[in-house]
N, C-alpha and C positions, 0 to 999 in steps of 0.2 A: 049406308052414306044417301043419306037421303035427295030429294031432286034440287033442292033451293044450297044446300052445302056443292055439290056437283056444278049448278050452275057461278055459286061467287067463285069456283073455283077456275071455270070456264072464263069468267071475265074480267076475271087477274090475267091469267095470260096473256088472253088478247092484248086487251091494254096495254103491258106493259112490251108487247112484243114491237109496237107503235113507238115508244117510246127514244129518242137517239138519246145514244150511246152518253154518260157523261164525260167530262173531262178530267185527264187526270191532274193531276197537281203542276205536271212538268209542263204539259202540253197549253194550259191555259195562263203559265205564263209566256210574254212575249219571246217573243226570240232576237234578242240584241244586246248588244257587249253595251260599255260605259259609254258614254258620249260629254262631252263640254260643249258651251256654247250657251250663248243670251238668252237670256228670259224675259219676258215681260210679261203684263197683266193685260185682262178686259174683263169688264162688267155688263154686256149688254142685256138684253131681255128680248132675245129672240130663238130661233128652234137652231137646235147644234147638228151639226155631218151626221151624229148620232139619232135626229128627230126629237129629242126630249127638249125641254124649255132651257133656258142659260138659267143656271142658276147664280148667281156672283158670290154666292157664301160658303157652296157647297168646294169640296175638294177634289175639282177636274180640273182640265184641261184640253188646249187644241196642240196635235204633231199633226206633222205631213203623212208619215209614214205607221205608225205604230198604228195597232190593228186597234177601232174601238171598242171599250168595253176592256184593254187593257190596265193592267197599274203598274204606276211607276215611284221609284224615290226619286224625288227632286231637293239634291245637294247646295244651296246656296253660297258657293265658294268665298264669301265675300266675311260672312258671318258663321257659319258651319251649320246652319237651321238647315232640319229637312222634315218632307213632309210626302206624305204615298197620296199620289191622285189616281184619280182616273182619266185614259183617254176618252173623251165624249164629240170633238169637234175634230177638226182640220184647219191647218195654219200651226207657223204661223207665216204672212206672205211677205214680209220682210226681212231682205238680207244678212244673216249674218247670225238671225233668230234661231235657235232651235225647239222652242217651245212656249206658247202662249198659257199663263197661269188665269185662273181663274184669280177674281178678288178676295178671299177668302185664305186659297192656298200662298197668293204673295204676303198677303198679310203675317203670315204662319212662319213663311219666310222672309218677314222685315225687311221687303223693298216697296214699300207702298210710295213711301215720298220720292223714291230715288225716280223711279217708273219699269226700273229694269237692273239685270243685274246680270251676275255671270253662275252657271249652276254646272255641276251635275247630277247625272241624270242613270241611274242604274235599275234593272229589272227587280219590281218589288218585290223582297222577300228572300232574292237573291243576294252573295256574295259579289261587292270590286270587281270587275276585273283588270282596272288599274284608277288610279287618281289625276287627277288635270294637275 
């Protein structure tokens, strides 16, 4: 083995020693049960709680307690349409509201005109623990 090969192997070993372990699929999924409640939509041009700029056409949402970066399935209980959104902001701060969705997500769920609807939220990729 030559010196260059030994150095490359040592560099790779040192580099991997400082990388954080990858989360398993189960760890990356939020620990939550099915929840039901009100949903509204918003389309601001400001920073979200995660630090990124709000993109009204992205599939994102605000939730009071779910981990930022987690994904959830949101189902409109009035028409059965569902989308997967990523939690990137905090809110809603209106009594009775469970989640605030981006305008793009609300459009796919079919409630732009109404402004709000009743939804069911489940872990993305998981199975529902109950139905509302």
